[in-house]
Structure formats: C-alpha cells, structure tokens
GURO-995688 format. One record per residue: residue number from 1; x, y, z of N, C-alpha, C, O in turn. Coordinates in Angstrom, 3 decimals. Layout:
# residues N
NUM,X,Y,Z,X,Y,Z,X,Y,Z,X,Y,Z
...
# end
This chain:
# residues 108
1,0.824,-1.196,0.000,0.000,0.000,0.000,0.864,1.255,0.000,0.577,2.213,-0.717
2,1.920,1.247,0.804,2.795,2.416,0.852,3.435,2.688,-0.505,3.609,3.843,-0.893
3,3.785,1.621,-1.227,4.410,1.795,-2.543,3.450,2.461,-3.514,3.849,3.340,-4.277
4,2.193,2.053,-3.492,1.186,2.655,-4.370,0.988,4.127,-4.034,0.880,4.965,-4.929
5,0.941,4.433,-2.763,0.792,5.825,-2.328,2.005,6.651,-2.736,1.862,7.778,-3.211
6,3.199,6.091,-2.553,4.422,6.801,-2.953,4.436,7.081,-4.449,4.836,8.167,-4.868
7,4.004,6.116,-5.262,3.961,6.306,-6.710,2.967,7.399,-7.079,3.234,8.224,-7.953
8,1.819,7.400,-6.407,0.797,8.415,-6.691,1.322,9.811,-6.342,1.162,10.753,-7.118
9,1.943,9.933,-5.179,2.486,11.223,-4.757,3.601,11.662,-5.708,3.663,12.831,-6.091
10,4.477,10.736,-6.090,5.558,11.061,-7.023,4.983,11.525,-8.361,5.507,12.460,-8.967
11,3.924,10.889,-8.820,3.284,11.286,-10.070,2.705,12.686,-9.991,2.840,13.479,-10.922
12,2.060,12.983,-8.875,1.473,14.315,-8.673,2.571,15.377,-8.629,2.457,16.426,-9.264
13,3.635,15.095,-7.874,4.738,16.057,-7.780,5.431,16.230,-9.120,5.849,17.338,-9.459
14,5.561,15.155,-9.889,6.163,15.248,-11.217,5.346,16.144,-12.120,5.904,16.951,-12.862
15,4.016,16.013,-12.068,3.148,16.859,-12.882,3.263,18.316,-12.454,3.246,19.219,-13.290
16,3.380,18.542,-11.142,3.531,19.910,-10.647,4.841,20.494,-11.143,4.883,21.648,-11.569
17,5.925,19.701,-11.092,7.218,20.167,-11.579,7.139,20.540,-13.048,7.692,21.558,-13.463
18,6.447,19.715,-13.844,6.307,19.986,-15.274,5.544,21.281,-15.512,5.918,22.070,-16.380
19,4.482,21.508,-14.752,3.693,22.731,-14.922,4.496,23.958,-14.515,4.422,24.999,-15.169
20,5.258,23.839,-13.443,6.102,24.950,-12.999,7.160,25.243,-14.053,7.412,26.402,-14.383
21,7.783,24.182,-14.586,8.797,24.361,-15.618,8.192,25.010,-16.850,8.792,25.915,-17.430
22,7.017,24.563,-17.256,6.355,25.131,-18.422,6.064,26.611,-18.202,6.300,27.429,-19.090
23,5.559,26.951,-17.040,5.251,28.355,-16.744,6.516,29.205,-16.764,6.506,30.321,-17.282
24,7.596,28.686,-16.207,8.851,29.437,-16.180,9.418,29.618,-17.584,9.923,30.688,-17.925
25,9.331,28.564,-18.398,9.810,28.670,-19.778,9.012,29.709,-20.554,9.578,30.536,-21.269
26,7.704,29.658,-20.408,6.852,30.618,-21.103,7.147,32.049,-20.658,7.191,32.964,-21.481
27,7.347,32.237,-19.362,7.646,33.573,-18.844,8.990,34.065,-19.370,9.126,35.233,-19.736
28,9.985,33.177,-19.408,11.304,33.563,-19.913,11.233,33.932,-21.389,11.845,34.911,-21.817
29,10.495,33.157,-22.161,10.354,33.466,-23.587,9.653,34.799,-23.792,10.029,35.568,-24.676
30,8.643,35.077,-22.987,7.946,36.363,-23.080,8.892,37.522,-22.776,8.895,38.534,-23.475
31,9.696,37.361,-21.723,10.652,38.416,-21.367,11.666,38.611,-22.471,12.025,39.743,-22.795
32,12.129,37.519,-23.050,13.120,37.611,-24.119,12.525,38.298,-25.340,13.187,39.123,-25.969
33,11.280,37.965,-25.680,10.625,38.570,-26.835,10.358,40.053,-26.618,10.449,40.850,-27.552
34,10.030,40.417,-25.388,9.708,41.807,-25.085,10.946,42.655,-24.834,10.854,43.875,-24.696
35,12.102,42.008,-24.776,13.343,42.748,-24.588,13.612,43.176,-23.165,14.404,44.092,-22.942
36,12.974,42.540,-22.191,13.156,42.883,-20.783,14.371,42.126,-20.236,14.232,41.237,-19.396
37,15.559,42.489,-20.721,16.782,41.760,-20.398,17.195,41.896,-18.941,17.724,40.945,-18.365
38,16.969,43.049,-18.333,17.356,43.226,-16.932,16.577,42.281,-16.031,17.148,41.633,-15.154
39,15.276,42.207,-16.251,14.440,41.318,-15.441,14.797,39.855,-15.707,14.871,39.048,-14.780
40,15.015,39.526,-16.965,15.395,38.164,-17.319,16.740,37.791,-16.692,16.903,36.678,-16.192
41,17.689,38.701,-16.716,19.005,38.460,-16.117,18.889,38.192,-14.620,19.558,37.302,-14.094
42,18.043,38.956,-13.933,17.837,38.747,-12.494,17.279,37.353,-12.225,17.733,36.662,-11.313
43,16.306,36.948,-13.013,15.689,35.641,-12.817,16.652,34.513,-13.156,16.682,33.499,-12.459
44,17.430,34.671,-14.200,18.377,33.628,-14.609,19.461,33.437,-13.556,19.904,32.313,-13.319
45,19.887,34.523,-12.925,20.916,34.415,-11.888,20.445,33.573,-10.707,21.260,32.959,-10.019
46,19.140,33.541,-10.469,18.587,32.779,-9.349,18.431,31.294,-9.653,18.240,30.490,-8.740
47,18.509,30.923,-10.932,18.281,29.545,-11.338,19.526,28.704,-11.068,20.646,29.118,-11.366
48,19.312,27.519,-10.499,20.386,26.555,-10.305,20.682,25.930,-11.668,19.902,25.120,-12.169
49,21.805,26.310,-12.257,22.126,25.887,-13.623,22.301,24.374,-13.727,21.907,23.771,-14.725
50,22.884,23.764,-12.710,23.076,22.307,-12.733,21.736,21.591,-12.678,21.555,20.570,-13.341
51,20.805,22.106,-11.906,19.459,21.526,-11.844,18.760,21.696,-13.193,18.060,20.793,-13.652
52,18.949,22.841,-13.815,18.359,23.088,-15.131,18.895,22.091,-16.160,18.139,21.575,-16.983
53,20.185,21.828,-16.107,20.789,20.853,-17.021,20.184,19.475,-16.795,19.890,18.763,-17.755
54,19.998,19.094,-15.538,19.376,17.792,-15.227,17.965,17.730,-15.793,17.575,16.725,-16.387
55,17.205,18.793,-15.613,15.826,18.833,-16.114,15.797,18.753,-17.638,14.959,18.056,-18.210
56,16.708,19.463,-18.291,16.757,19.420,-19.748,17.100,18.017,-20.248,16.617,17.596,-21.299
57,17.930,17.297,-19.501,18.277,15.928,-19.878,17.071,14.994,-19.790,17.033,13.970,-20.472
58,16.097,15.332,-18.966,14.904,14.497,-18.792,13.837,14.761,-19.856,12.887,13.990,-19.987
59,13.989,15.837,-20.606,12.962,16.238,-21.571,13.283,15.666,-22.944,14.426,15.703,-23.399
60,12.252,15.136,-23.594,12.373,14.683,-24.975,11.217,15.280,-25.771,10.431,16.065,-25.241
61,11.118,14.907,-27.034,10.095,15.488,-27.914,8.678,15.241,-27.390,7.834,16.136,-27.431
62,8.420,14.035,-26.902,7.071,13.740,-26.405,6.756,14.554,-25.153,5.614,14.964,-24.943
63,7.763,14.784,-24.333,7.580,15.583,-23.120,7.271,17.033,-23.488,6.447,17.676,-22.836
64,7.933,17.555,-24.536,7.638,18.920,-24.988,6.183,19.042,-25.415,5.505,20.008,-25.062
65,5.704,18.066,-26.172,4.309,18.086,-26.615,3.367,18.008,-25.425,2.368,18.723,-25.359
66,3.699,17.131,-24.488,2.889,16.955,-23.288,2.801,18.256,-22.487,1.773,18.548,-21.875
67,3.879,19.027,-22.497,3.932,20.289,-21.755,3.307,21.441,-22.538,3.185,22.551,-22.022
68,2.916,21.180,-23.770,2.291,22.218,-24.576,3.282,23.200,-25.169,2.921,24.333,-25.488
69,4.531,22.776,-25.321,5.563,23.633,-25.881,5.711,23.296,-27.358,6.033,22.164,-27.718
70,5.476,24.278,-28.195,5.559,24.087,-29.634,6.960,24.459,-30.115,7.352,25.625,-30.075
71,7.708,23.451,-30.571,9.087,23.675,-31.021,9.154,24.682,-32.159,10.042,25.535,-32.189
72,8.226,24.585,-33.083,8.260,25.468,-34.253,8.056,26.930,-33.861,8.690,27.820,-34.427
73,7.171,27.178,-32.891,6.964,28.553,-32.421,8.242,29.131,-31.831,8.580,30.292,-32.061
74,8.942,28.308,-31.072,10.180,28.778,-30.451,11.252,28.984,-31.518,11.978,29.978,-31.497
75,11.343,28.033,-32.451,12.358,28.137,-33.508,12.153,29.377,-34.366,13.121,30.029,-34.757
76,10.899,29.706,-34.660,10.651,30.890,-35.487,10.803,32.180,-34.685,11.155,33.220,-35.242
77,10.539,32.116,-33.378,10.616,33.311,-32.547,12.000,33.615,-32.017,12.273,34.743,-31.606
78,12.880,32.622,-32.021,14.226,32.788,-31.462,15.255,32.789,-32.575,15.301,31.867,-33.389
79,16.057,33.797,-32.608,17.152,33.901,-33.567,18.458,33.512,-32.864,18.505,33.433,-31.637
80,19.508,33.270,-33.641,20.800,32.926,-33.046,21.274,33.998,-32.062,21.870,33.689,-31.030
81,21.000,35.254,-32.396,21.399,36.346,-31.500,20.685,36.227,-30.148,21.270,36.522,-29.106
82,19.416,35.793,-30.169,18.667,35.606,-28.920,19.291,34.488,-28.088,19.467,34.621,-26.877
83,19.624,33.377,-28.762,20.254,32.264,-28.053,21.610,32.679,-27.481,21.954,32.311,-26.358
84,22.373,33.440,-28.254,23.682,33.899,-27.779,23.542,34.822,-26.572,24.304,34.719,-25.610
85,22.572,35.718,-26.629,22.324,36.643,-25.509,21.921,35.854,-24.261,22.398,36.123,-23.158
86,21.042,34.888,-24.455,20.586,34.055,-23.344,21.750,33.269,-22.742,21.865,33.161,-21.521
87,22.612,32.723,-23.600,23.781,31.978,-23.119,24.690,32.882,-22.290,25.210,32.462,-21.256
88,24.881,34.116,-22.741,25.750,35.026,-21.996,25.127,35.423,-20.661,25.842,35.619,-19.678
89,23.803,35.542,-20.618,23.122,35.867,-19.362,23.241,34.726,-18.352,23.261,34.959,-17.143
90,23.320,33.507,-18.847,23.382,32.330,-17.974,24.756,32.138,-17.351,24.879,31.503,-16.303
91,25.773,32.673,-17.976,27.106,32.562,-17.408,27.805,31.264,-17.754,27.777,30.806,-18.897
92,28.435,30.678,-16.742,29.340,29.544,-16.913,28.758,28.375,-17.720,29.445,27.841,-18.590
93,27.543,27.977,-17.460,26.941,26.828,-18.138,26.043,27.235,-19.310,25.332,26.397,-19.864
94,26.072,28.497,-19.684,25.175,29.014,-20.711,25.266,28.290,-22.038,24.240,27.937,-22.619
95,26.478,28.062,-22.531,26.631,27.397,-23.827,26.098,25.968,-23.784,25.467,25.505,-24.734
96,26.353,25.280,-22.685,25.869,23.901,-22.539,24.342,23.859,-22.502,23.727,23.013,-23.151
97,23.739,24.759,-21.752,22.281,24.804,-21.631,21.646,25.148,-22.972,20.685,24.500,-23.389
98,22.170,26.150,-23.641,21.625,26.546,-24.943,21.810,25.416,-25.949,20.936,25.189,-26.785
99,22.926,24.709,-25.882,23.148,23.564,-26.759,22.079,22.499,-26.561,21.583,21.928,-27.533
100,21.723,22.230,-25.315,20.690,21.243,-25.019,19.317,21.727,-25.527,18.532,20.943,-26.060
101,19.052,22.999,-25.358,17.783,23.562,-25.835,17.703,23.464,-27.356,16.673,23.075,-27.907
102,18.791,23.819,-28.027,18.797,23.739,-29.475,18.624,22.297,-29.949,17.961,22.052,-30.957
103,19.206,21.357,-29.241,19.038,19.940,-29.591,17.568,19.543,-29.454,17.029,18.848,-30.315
104,16.926,19.980,-28.379,15.498,19.689,-28.189,14.648,20.297,-29.291,13.640,19.724,-29.705
105,15.067,21.463,-29.759,14.312,22.141,-30.810,14.612,21.567,-32.195,13.952,21.907,-33.178
106,15.611,20.698,-32.255,15.964,20.089,-33.533,16.865,20.953,-34.381,16.908,20.791,-35.600
107,17.588,21.872,-33.759,18.466,22.771,-34.508,19.900,22.266,-34.545,20.736,22.841,-35.243
108,20.199,21.206,-33.813,21.556,20.662,-33.790,21.523,19.251,-34.300,22.563,18.595,-34.368
# end
C-alpha cells in the first residue's frame, strides 16, 4: 500500500514540476521577446544551472508536446542572436544549456 501511495504522490509532484517548468519557460520566452533583459538576467541568476541541465536531460520530444511547448513557435521566434544573448546571461553553463535547448528544438 505504501508503494502505491508513494507512486501516486511522485506522479502528482512530477506533474507539478512539469507545470512549474512550463510556466517558467513561457515567462522567460515572453521576457526575451519583449526585450526585458534586466528582469530576465535577475531571474536567470537565481536559477540553479546544474538543476536546469538535469531537467533538460529528462525532456524529450514527447515531453515537450505533453507540456504544450511548440518547437516550431520557439524556432521561429528565437534567432541565433537571442540564443547567444541568453547563453551570456546564464554565465558559466550558458553554452551547454543553450546547446541542449537547441538539440530539443531540432536545430543541432
């Protein structure tokens, strides 16, 4: 019984994590599109980059669809200059993170 309960709780928490991640991604994309770089920089500095890398490693194409993230919308809305700016805002792990994002988008 405890195992079933643990699985149910883990499933609920996983869904919550996905929704939080989706909301954060959408907010970051909105800030990037609107040119609010100062606010975006503040938020990016607070993000645990190693945790972000782990989360990106868990995401695949089906997970993107499940989260309601349209790859084509992002690909058309993001230019190389945007990715470069985002990588520089992220600091030390920026190139690695952007590389993973581009791979998810099918650009690599």
